[in-house]
ZAZA-44248 format. One record per residue (C-alpha): x, y, z; residue number from 0. Coordinates in steps of 0.1 Angstrom, whole numbers. Layout:
N
<node east="X" north="Y" up="Z" logu="NUM"/>
...
//
This chain:
429
<node east="2002" north="882" up="888" logu="0"/>
<node east="2040" north="878" up="903" logu="1"/>
<node east="2041" north="916" up="900" logu="2"/>
<node east="2007" north="920" up="920" logu="3"/>
<node east="2019" north="895" up="946" logu="4"/>
<node east="2051" north="905" up="953" logu="5"/>
<node east="2058" north="939" up="939" logu="6"/>
<node east="2087" north="927" up="921" logu="7"/>
<node east="2096" north="959" up="899" logu="8"/>
<node east="2089" north="982" up="926" logu="9"/>
<node east="2115" north="965" up="946" logu="10"/>
<node east="2138" north="970" up="919" logu="11"/>
<node east="2142" north="933" up="909" logu="12"/>
<node east="2129" north="907" up="881" logu="13"/>
<node east="2113" north="874" up="878" logu="14"/>
<node east="2146" north="860" up="868" logu="15"/>
<node east="2167" north="873" up="896" logu="16"/>
<node east="2142" north="863" up="921" logu="17"/>
<node east="2143" north="825" up="908" logu="18"/>
<node east="2182" north="826" up="906" logu="19"/>
<node east="2182" north="839" up="941" logu="20"/>
<node east="2158" north="812" up="953" logu="21"/>
<node east="2180" north="786" up="939" logu="22"/>
<node east="2211" north="799" up="951" logu="23"/>
<node east="2196" north="800" up="991" logu="24"/>
<node east="2181" north="764" up="984" logu="25"/>
<node east="2215" north="753" up="975" logu="26"/>
<node east="2231" north="768" up="1003" logu="27"/>
<node east="2207" north="752" up="1030" logu="28"/>
<node east="2196" north="720" up="1015" logu="29"/>
<node east="2220" north="702" up="1037" logu="30"/>
<node east="2193" north="703" up="1063" logu="31"/>
<node east="2175" north="674" up="1048" logu="32"/>
<node east="2208" north="652" up="1050" logu="33"/>
<node east="2214" north="660" up="1087" logu="34"/>
<node east="2179" north="666" up="1104" logu="35"/>
<node east="2164" north="634" up="1095" logu="36"/>
<node east="2192" north="609" up="1112" logu="37"/>
<node east="2196" north="632" up="1142" logu="38"/>
<node east="2158" north="632" up="1149" logu="39"/>
<node east="2158" north="596" up="1143" logu="40"/>
<node east="2183" north="592" up="1171" logu="41"/>
<node east="2154" north="602" up="1191" logu="42"/>
<node east="2133" north="576" up="1180" logu="43"/>
<node east="2115" north="593" up="1151" logu="44"/>
<node east="2109" north="575" up="1121" logu="45"/>
<node east="2135" north="587" up="1099" logu="46"/>
<node east="2114" north="587" up="1065" logu="47"/>
<node east="2085" north="604" up="1084" logu="48"/>
<node east="2112" north="632" up="1097" logu="49"/>
<node east="2127" north="636" up="1062" logu="50"/>
<node east="2093" north="643" up="1045" logu="51"/>
<node east="2085" north="664" up="1076" logu="52"/>
<node east="2114" north="688" up="1074" logu="53"/>
<node east="2108" north="691" up="1038" logu="54"/>
<node east="2071" north="702" up="1042" logu="55"/>
<node east="2080" north="722" up="1074" logu="56"/>
<node east="2104" north="744" up="1053" logu="57"/>
<node east="2080" north="744" up="1025" logu="58"/>
<node east="2052" north="759" up="1045" logu="59"/>
<node east="2077" north="783" up="1063" logu="60"/>
<node east="2090" north="796" up="1031" logu="61"/>
<node east="2055" north="798" up="1013" logu="62"/>
<node east="2041" north="822" up="1044" logu="63"/>
<node east="2072" north="840" up="1044" logu="64"/>
<node east="2071" north="848" up="1007" logu="65"/>
<node east="2035" north="851" up="1001" logu="66"/>
<node east="2022" north="867" up="1033" logu="67"/>
<node east="2056" north="889" up="1046" logu="68"/>
<node east="2069" north="893" up="1013" logu="69"/>
<node east="2106" north="887" up="1022" logu="70"/>
<node east="2135" north="870" up="1005" logu="71"/>
<node east="2140" north="848" up="1038" logu="72"/>
<node east="2137" north="811" up="1038" logu="73"/>
<node east="2130" north="789" up="1068" logu="74"/>
<node east="2138" north="751" up="1077" logu="75"/>
<node east="2141" north="730" up="1107" logu="76"/>
<node east="2171" north="748" up="1126" logu="77"/>
<node east="2206" north="733" up="1134" logu="78"/>
<node east="2211" north="732" up="1170" logu="79"/>
<node east="2174" north="733" up="1182" logu="80"/>
<node east="2172" north="699" up="1163" logu="81"/>
<node east="2204" north="687" up="1186" logu="82"/>
<node east="2191" north="700" up="1215" logu="83"/>
<node east="2157" north="680" up="1206" logu="84"/>
<node east="2175" north="646" up="1204" logu="85"/>
<node east="2206" north="646" up="1225" logu="86"/>
<node east="2192" north="670" up="1252" logu="87"/>
<node east="2154" north="667" up="1257" logu="88"/>
<node east="2148" north="630" up="1246" logu="89"/>
<node east="2184" north="614" up="1250" logu="90"/>
<node east="2195" north="636" up="1280" logu="91"/>
<node east="2161" north="642" up="1302" logu="92"/>
<node east="2145" north="613" up="1291" logu="93"/>
<node east="2115" north="625" up="1278" logu="94"/>
<node east="2095" north="610" up="1248" logu="95"/>
<node east="2100" north="624" up="1214" logu="96"/>
<node east="2061" north="633" up="1216" logu="97"/>
<node east="2063" north="653" up="1246" logu="98"/>
<node east="2093" north="671" up="1229" logu="99"/>
<node east="2072" north="679" up="1200" logu="100"/>
<node east="2047" north="691" up="1223" logu="101"/>
<node east="2074" north="715" up="1238" logu="102"/>
<node east="2081" north="725" up="1205" logu="103"/>
<node east="2044" north="731" up="1193" logu="104"/>
<node east="2042" north="755" up="1227" logu="105"/>
<node east="2071" north="774" up="1220" logu="106"/>
<node east="2055" north="779" up="1185" logu="107"/>
<node east="2024" north="791" up="1200" logu="108"/>
<node east="2041" north="811" up="1223" logu="109"/>
<node east="2060" north="832" up="1199" logu="110"/>
<node east="2031" north="835" up="1179" logu="111"/>
<node east="2013" north="853" up="1205" logu="112"/>
<node east="2042" north="874" up="1212" logu="113"/>
<node east="2043" north="885" up="1176" logu="114"/>
<node east="2005" north="891" up="1174" logu="115"/>
<node east="2005" north="911" up="1205" logu="116"/>
<node east="2040" north="929" up="1197" logu="117"/>
<node east="2056" north="920" up="1228" logu="118"/>
<node east="2089" north="903" up="1209" logu="119"/>
<node east="2107" north="938" up="1210" logu="120"/>
<node east="2098" north="941" up="1246" logu="121"/>
<node east="2114" north="905" up="1254" logu="122"/>
<node east="2144" north="909" up="1232" logu="123"/>
<node east="2152" north="942" up="1248" logu="124"/>
<node east="2148" north="928" up="1281" logu="125"/>
<node east="2171" north="902" up="1278" logu="126"/>
<node east="2206" north="913" up="1283" logu="127"/>
<node east="2228" north="914" up="1249" logu="128"/>
<node east="2257" north="895" up="1268" logu="129"/>
<node east="2232" north="864" up="1274" logu="130"/>
<node east="2219" north="866" up="1237" logu="131"/>
<node east="2257" north="861" up="1229" logu="132"/>
<node east="2261" north="836" up="1254" logu="133"/>
<node east="2233" north="815" up="1243" logu="134"/>
<node east="2245" north="816" up="1208" logu="135"/>
<node east="2280" north="806" up="1217" logu="136"/>
<node east="2266" north="777" up="1242" logu="137"/>
<node east="2251" north="760" up="1214" logu="138"/>
<node east="2280" north="766" up="1191" logu="139"/>
<node east="2299" north="744" up="1217" logu="140"/>
<node east="2270" north="718" up="1219" logu="141"/>
<node east="2271" north="715" up="1182" logu="142"/>
<node east="2308" north="711" up="1179" logu="143"/>
<node east="2308" north="682" up="1207" logu="144"/>
<node east="2279" north="664" up="1188" logu="145"/>
<node east="2298" north="668" up="1155" logu="146"/>
<node east="2329" north="655" up="1171" logu="147"/>
<node east="2309" north="626" up="1188" logu="148"/>
<node east="2288" north="614" up="1157" logu="149"/>
<node east="2322" north="610" up="1139" logu="150"/>
<node east="2339" north="592" up="1162" logu="151"/>
<node east="2367" north="617" up="1168" logu="152"/>
<node east="2357" north="622" up="1205" logu="153"/>
<node east="2345" north="591" up="1225" logu="154"/>
<node east="2334" north="582" up="1260" logu="155"/>
<node east="2361" north="572" up="1287" logu="156"/>
<node east="2350" north="557" up="1319" logu="157"/>
<node east="2383" north="571" up="1334" logu="158"/>
<node east="2382" north="604" up="1319" logu="159"/>
<node east="2348" north="611" up="1310" logu="160"/>
<node east="2359" north="616" up="1271" logu="161"/>
<node east="2390" north="609" up="1253" logu="162"/>
<node east="2401" north="608" up="1214" logu="163"/>
<node east="2390" north="581" up="1192" logu="164"/>
<node east="2407" north="563" up="1170" logu="165"/>
<node east="2411" north="590" up="1142" logu="166"/>
<node east="2427" north="568" up="1119" logu="167"/>
<node east="2397" north="552" up="1109" logu="168"/>
<node east="2377" north="558" up="1082" logu="169"/>
<node east="2347" north="576" up="1097" logu="170"/>
<node east="2367" north="602" up="1116" logu="171"/>
<node east="2393" north="608" up="1089" logu="172"/>
<node east="2360" north="611" up="1066" logu="173"/>
<node east="2345" north="637" up="1088" logu="174"/>
<node east="2381" north="660" up="1093" logu="175"/>
<node east="2383" north="658" up="1055" logu="176"/>
<node east="2347" north="670" up="1053" logu="177"/>
<node east="2351" north="699" up="1074" logu="178"/>
<node east="2383" north="712" up="1060" logu="179"/>
<node east="2366" north="709" up="1027" logu="180"/>
<node east="2341" north="732" up="1037" logu="181"/>
<node east="2366" north="757" up="1052" logu="182"/>
<node east="2385" north="759" up="1020" logu="183"/>
<node east="2352" north="764" up="997" logu="184"/>
<node east="2339" north="789" up="1022" logu="185"/>
<node east="2372" north="810" up="1019" logu="186"/>
<node east="2367" north="809" up="982" logu="187"/>
<node east="2330" north="822" up="985" logu="188"/>
<node east="2316" north="787" up="970" logu="189"/>
<node east="2282" north="789" up="982" logu="190"/>
<node east="2271" north="753" up="981" logu="191"/>
<node east="2304" north="741" up="1002" logu="192"/>
<node east="2283" north="725" up="1028" logu="193"/>
<node east="2265" north="705" up="1003" logu="194"/>
<node east="2294" north="698" up="982" logu="195"/>
<node east="2314" north="685" up="1012" logu="196"/>
<node east="2284" north="658" up="1022" logu="197"/>
<node east="2282" north="647" up="982" logu="198"/>
<node east="2321" north="645" up="983" logu="199"/>
<node east="2327" north="624" up="1016" logu="200"/>
<node east="2292" north="601" up="1009" logu="201"/>
<node east="2306" north="594" up="974" logu="202"/>
<node east="2342" north="583" up="988" logu="203"/>
<node east="2322" north="564" up="1014" logu="204"/>
<node east="2302" north="545" up="987" logu="205"/>
<node east="2337" north="540" up="965" logu="206"/>
<node east="2350" north="523" up="996" logu="207"/>
<node east="2321" north="500" up="1003" logu="208"/>
<node east="2313" north="519" up="1037" logu="209"/>
<node east="2277" north="527" up="1025" logu="210"/>
<node east="2254" north="509" up="1002" logu="211"/>
<node east="2236" north="524" up="973" logu="212"/>
<node east="2200" north="526" up="981" logu="213"/>
<node east="2186" north="542" up="949" logu="214"/>
<node east="2183" north="579" up="938" logu="215"/>
<node east="2145" north="587" up="933" logu="216"/>
<node east="2112" north="570" up="951" logu="217"/>
<node east="2078" north="582" up="962" logu="218"/>
<node east="2080" north="602" up="994" logu="219"/>
<node east="2081" north="581" up="1025" logu="220"/>
<node east="2049" north="578" up="1046" logu="221"/>
<node east="2047" north="607" up="1073" logu="222"/>
<node east="2018" north="589" up="1091" logu="223"/>
<node east="2045" north="577" up="1117" logu="224"/>
<node east="2048" north="611" up="1135" logu="225"/>
<node east="2018" north="629" up="1118" logu="226"/>
<node east="1998" north="648" up="1149" logu="227"/>
<node east="2018" north="624" up="1175" logu="228"/>
<node east="2029" north="654" up="1195" logu="229"/>
<node east="2019" north="652" up="1232" logu="230"/>
<node east="2011" north="687" up="1246" logu="231"/>
<node east="1996" north="676" up="1280" logu="232"/>
<node east="2031" north="662" up="1292" logu="233"/>
<node east="2050" north="694" up="1277" logu="234"/>
<node east="2031" north="715" up="1302" logu="235"/>
<node east="2047" north="698" up="1330" logu="236"/>
<node east="2072" north="719" up="1352" logu="237"/>
<node east="2099" north="696" up="1340" logu="238"/>
<node east="2096" north="710" up="1306" logu="239"/>
<node east="2094" north="747" up="1315" logu="240"/>
<node east="2129" north="752" up="1305" logu="241"/>
<node east="2128" north="733" up="1276" logu="242"/>
<node east="2098" north="752" up="1262" logu="243"/>
<node east="2117" north="784" up="1271" logu="244"/>
<node east="2150" north="770" up="1255" logu="245"/>
<node east="2130" north="763" up="1220" logu="246"/>
<node east="2113" north="799" up="1222" logu="247"/>
<node east="2146" north="821" up="1232" logu="248"/>
<node east="2169" north="802" up="1208" logu="249"/>
<node east="2142" north="806" up="1177" logu="250"/>
<node east="2133" north="841" up="1188" logu="251"/>
<node east="2169" north="855" up="1190" logu="252"/>
<node east="2179" north="835" up="1157" logu="253"/>
<node east="2150" north="848" up="1140" logu="254"/>
<node east="2156" north="885" up="1149" logu="255"/>
<node east="2192" north="885" up="1140" logu="256"/>
<node east="2185" north="869" up="1107" logu="257"/>
<node east="2156" north="890" up="1099" logu="258"/>
<node east="2180" north="921" up="1107" logu="259"/>
<node east="2210" north="906" up="1087" logu="260"/>
<node east="2188" north="896" up="1055" logu="261"/>
<node east="2166" north="930" up="1054" logu="262"/>
<node east="2196" north="953" up="1059" logu="263"/>
<node east="2215" north="932" up="1031" logu="264"/>
<node east="2184" north="934" up="1009" logu="265"/>
<node east="2181" north="971" up="1013" logu="266"/>
<node east="2145" north="964" up="1025" logu="267"/>
<node east="2148" north="982" up="1060" logu="268"/>
<node east="2139" north="1020" up="1060" logu="269"/>
<node east="2165" north="1047" up="1069" logu="270"/>
<node east="2154" north="1043" up="1105" logu="271"/>
<node east="2164" north="1004" up="1103" logu="272"/>
<node east="2127" north="994" up="1110" logu="273"/>
<node east="2116" north="968" up="1092" logu="274"/>
<node east="2083" north="968" up="1071" logu="275"/>
<node east="2057" north="940" up="1077" logu="276"/>
<node east="2080" north="926" up="1107" logu="277"/>
<node east="2048" north="913" up="1123" logu="278"/>
<node east="2042" north="896" up="1093" logu="279"/>
<node east="2077" north="877" up="1090" logu="280"/>
<node east="2079" north="865" up="1127" logu="281"/>
<node east="2043" north="849" up="1121" logu="282"/>
<node east="2058" north="828" up="1095" logu="283"/>
<node east="2086" north="818" up="1115" logu="284"/>
<node east="2064" north="808" up="1145" logu="285"/>
<node east="2036" north="793" up="1124" logu="286"/>
<node east="2060" north="770" up="1107" logu="287"/>
<node east="2073" north="759" up="1138" logu="288"/>
<node east="2037" north="751" up="1149" logu="289"/>
<node east="2029" north="731" up="1117" logu="290"/>
<node east="2064" north="711" up="1119" logu="291"/>
<node east="2055" north="699" up="1155" logu="292"/>
<node east="2025" north="686" up="1141" logu="293"/>
<node east="2042" north="670" up="1112" logu="294"/>
<node east="2073" north="656" up="1133" logu="295"/>
<node east="2103" north="677" up="1134" logu="296"/>
<node east="2119" north="702" up="1157" logu="297"/>
<node east="2120" north="739" up="1153" logu="298"/>
<node east="2116" north="758" up="1122" logu="299"/>
<node east="2133" north="789" up="1118" logu="300"/>
<node east="2149" north="814" up="1094" logu="301"/>
<node east="2182" north="809" up="1080" logu="302"/>
<node east="2210" north="830" up="1076" logu="303"/>
<node east="2220" north="814" up="1045" logu="304"/>
<node east="2191" north="836" up="1028" logu="305"/>
<node east="2219" north="859" up="1028" logu="306"/>
<node east="2235" north="841" up="996" logu="307"/>
<node east="2202" north="845" up="978" logu="308"/>
<node east="2199" north="882" up="984" logu="309"/>
<node east="2236" north="888" up="974" logu="310"/>
<node east="2226" north="876" up="940" logu="311"/>
<node east="2197" north="900" up="942" logu="312"/>
<node east="2167" north="887" up="956" logu="313"/>
<node east="2144" north="910" up="970" logu="314"/>
<node east="2111" north="899" up="975" logu="315"/>
<node east="2088" north="869" up="986" logu="316"/>
<node east="2094" north="851" up="953" logu="317"/>
<node east="2129" north="841" up="963" logu="318"/>
<node east="2113" north="824" up="994" logu="319"/>
<node east="2087" north="807" up="972" logu="320"/>
<node east="2112" north="792" up="951" logu="321"/>
<node east="2130" north="777" up="980" logu="322"/>
<node east="2098" north="762" up="992" logu="323"/>
<node east="2091" north="744" up="960" logu="324"/>
<node east="2126" north="732" up="957" logu="325"/>
<node east="2117" north="715" up="994" logu="326"/>
<node east="2087" north="701" up="984" logu="327"/>
<node east="2105" north="687" up="952" logu="328"/>
<node east="2134" north="671" up="974" logu="329"/>
<node east="2106" north="646" up="989" logu="330"/>
<node east="2113" north="624" up="962" logu="331"/>
<node east="2149" north="621" up="971" logu="332"/>
<node east="2149" north="600" up="1004" logu="333"/>
<node east="2168" north="574" up="993" logu="334"/>
<node east="2196" north="598" up="984" logu="335"/>
<node east="2194" north="609" up="1021" logu="336"/>
<node east="2195" north="577" up="1035" logu="337"/>
<node east="2227" north="569" up="1019" logu="338"/>
<node east="2245" north="602" up="1037" logu="339"/>
<node east="2267" north="587" up="1070" logu="340"/>
<node east="2268" north="605" up="1100" logu="341"/>
<node east="2304" north="613" up="1097" logu="342"/>
<node east="2298" north="631" up="1064" logu="343"/>
<node east="2273" north="658" up="1081" logu="344"/>
<node east="2299" north="660" up="1111" logu="345"/>
<node east="2318" north="684" up="1092" logu="346"/>
<node east="2288" north="705" up="1084" logu="347"/>
<node east="2277" north="709" up="1119" logu="348"/>
<node east="2313" north="713" up="1133" logu="349"/>
<node east="2312" north="743" up="1106" logu="350"/>
<node east="2281" north="758" up="1119" logu="351"/>
<node east="2293" north="756" up="1152" logu="352"/>
<node east="2323" north="776" up="1142" logu="353"/>
<node east="2303" north="801" up="1129" logu="354"/>
<node east="2284" north="803" up="1162" logu="355"/>
<node east="2312" north="806" up="1186" logu="356"/>
<node east="2320" north="839" up="1167" logu="357"/>
<node east="2299" north="856" up="1189" logu="358"/>
<node east="2326" north="854" up="1215" logu="359"/>
<node east="2345" north="884" up="1200" logu="360"/>
<node east="2312" north="904" up="1210" logu="361"/>
<node east="2318" north="896" up="1249" logu="362"/>
<node east="2335" north="926" up="1268" logu="363"/>
<node east="2359" north="896" up="1287" logu="364"/>
<node east="2371" north="929" up="1308" logu="365"/>
<node east="2339" north="928" up="1330" logu="366"/>
<node east="2336" north="901" up="1349" logu="367"/>
<node east="2301" north="907" up="1353" logu="368"/>
<node east="2301" north="900" up="1318" logu="369"/>
<node east="2324" north="870" up="1312" logu="370"/>
<node east="2313" north="850" up="1340" logu="371"/>
<node east="2278" north="843" up="1327" logu="372"/>
<node east="2291" north="838" up="1292" logu="373"/>
<node east="2315" north="811" up="1305" logu="374"/>
<node east="2287" north="793" up="1323" logu="375"/>
<node east="2266" north="790" up="1293" logu="376"/>
<node east="2296" north="784" up="1270" logu="377"/>
<node east="2309" north="755" up="1294" logu="378"/>
<node east="2278" north="740" up="1308" logu="379"/>
<node east="2259" north="738" up="1277" logu="380"/>
<node east="2281" north="711" up="1261" logu="381"/>
<node east="2288" north="698" up="1296" logu="382"/>
<node east="2255" north="690" up="1308" logu="383"/>
<node east="2246" north="682" up="1272" logu="384"/>
<node east="2218" north="705" up="1274" logu="385"/>
<node east="2207" north="744" up="1259" logu="386"/>
<node east="2181" north="740" up="1283" logu="387"/>
<node east="2202" north="736" up="1314" logu="388"/>
<node east="2232" north="758" up="1299" logu="389"/>
<node east="2206" north="787" up="1293" logu="390"/>
<node east="2188" north="782" up="1330" logu="391"/>
<node east="2222" north="781" up="1346" logu="392"/>
<node east="2233" north="814" up="1326" logu="393"/>
<node east="2206" north="836" up="1338" logu="394"/>
<node east="2212" north="825" up="1373" logu="395"/>
<node east="2250" north="831" up="1368" logu="396"/>
<node east="2240" north="868" up="1354" logu="397"/>
<node east="2217" north="877" up="1381" logu="398"/>
<node east="2240" north="865" up="1410" logu="399"/>
<node east="2270" north="880" up="1394" logu="400"/>
<node east="2255" north="913" up="1388" logu="401"/>
<node east="2238" north="914" up="1424" logu="402"/>
<node east="2275" north="905" up="1441" logu="403"/>
<node east="2289" north="931" up="1420" logu="404"/>
<node east="2265" north="959" up="1432" logu="405"/>
<node east="2255" north="961" up="1396" logu="406"/>
<node east="2217" north="947" up="1404" logu="407"/>
<node east="2200" north="979" up="1387" logu="408"/>
<node east="2213" north="960" up="1354" logu="409"/>
<node east="2192" north="931" up="1362" logu="410"/>
<node east="2157" north="937" up="1344" logu="411"/>
<node east="2124" north="924" up="1359" logu="412"/>
<node east="2120" north="898" up="1333" logu="413"/>
<node east="2157" north="883" up="1340" logu="414"/>
<node east="2147" north="885" up="1374" logu="415"/>
<node east="2115" north="864" up="1370" logu="416"/>
<node east="2132" north="837" up="1346" logu="417"/>
<node east="2159" north="831" up="1371" logu="418"/>
<node east="2136" north="827" up="1400" logu="419"/>
<node east="2116" north="801" up="1378" logu="420"/>
<node east="2147" north="786" up="1365" logu="421"/>
<node east="2156" north="782" up="1403" logu="422"/>
<node east="2122" north="768" up="1410" logu="423"/>
<node east="2127" north="743" up="1381" logu="424"/>
<node east="2161" north="731" up="1393" logu="425"/>
<node east="2146" north="727" up="1430" logu="426"/>
<node east="2116" north="706" up="1421" logu="427"/>
<node east="2130" north="685" up="1390" logu="428"/>
//
């Protein structure tokens, strides 16, 4: 049956190899169940419901990717977009979490339509590479600020806006320790480095009586507080336009990049670099986002950590299915997730930020018409505390700079259109 569904032997793999690959991928990305719920809880979402929604949304995405697309690609609510959801849309812009879920739902629907009608390639090609790099680095800077804030390393200041916190306290020290533990383990290619650091710091905090033991296993929390609570009508307002586009663009670029990386690593692309069943893979991502918004979590996206499973031999959708089954089992470990303090996950968030900031090396800094829009997104995303504002200002800066530098021919029709929409948004919000 497994051979008929996944064509395991045809891909040159075995059931045992696929199971090991699935477990490997899961260990490298399971940290999201400790990071996502408390982050969404700051937006007002019930933490227990967010925990269950995270597990189920990840499982749905993995099952669709595995059974429908037959790719060894795992999905879960994405880092960066969950931060934008909480700190940008809800706390920053003042929208309700129900409206933010509505925006996630709409972005998922748009992504699905782009996949069905095969517009995705046109959209990705129409957006300049430099803006894609800028968005990734901007999110990296945004995540870094959030990690430092959550850890108490950076605190508010009435005189200078921000300042260094008291890094002699246990929270900041443990967050710093967590980050360097991850760096050390990653250097030694320990695939579960992030998870190990979270458990290690939580254990140290528990031994110091900084957190209380709440149990290990229990029945899953109720998902009723968030189930179908999304507000789609308010997400259709003009003020939410950039929010919907931000969710869409980041998911679009993130998924595309992850798909390319994983399929090439697994040897699934043909000699021309084309990926089979691409439409199905993209549909899995967008469908999981739609389902996740209805359950009560932010955008579900493909995880680059899937490369870890591929590196040990995963080649088929069975790898993704194993990851999905593991996420469902994790619903019974909610007490463990509640014990994890914010500073224990700050190191993980900061490490992800470092990875995203690596996109800066691809920018042509000698070309000011490229360097300026990248700098605008990189600086304005964390300083406005909004990925949406960072993207909007980046598009506007790109178009203006290209025009004044006599390079207007490099601005595509889609970029002109989006620039005008963003200008209208700022004018009327």
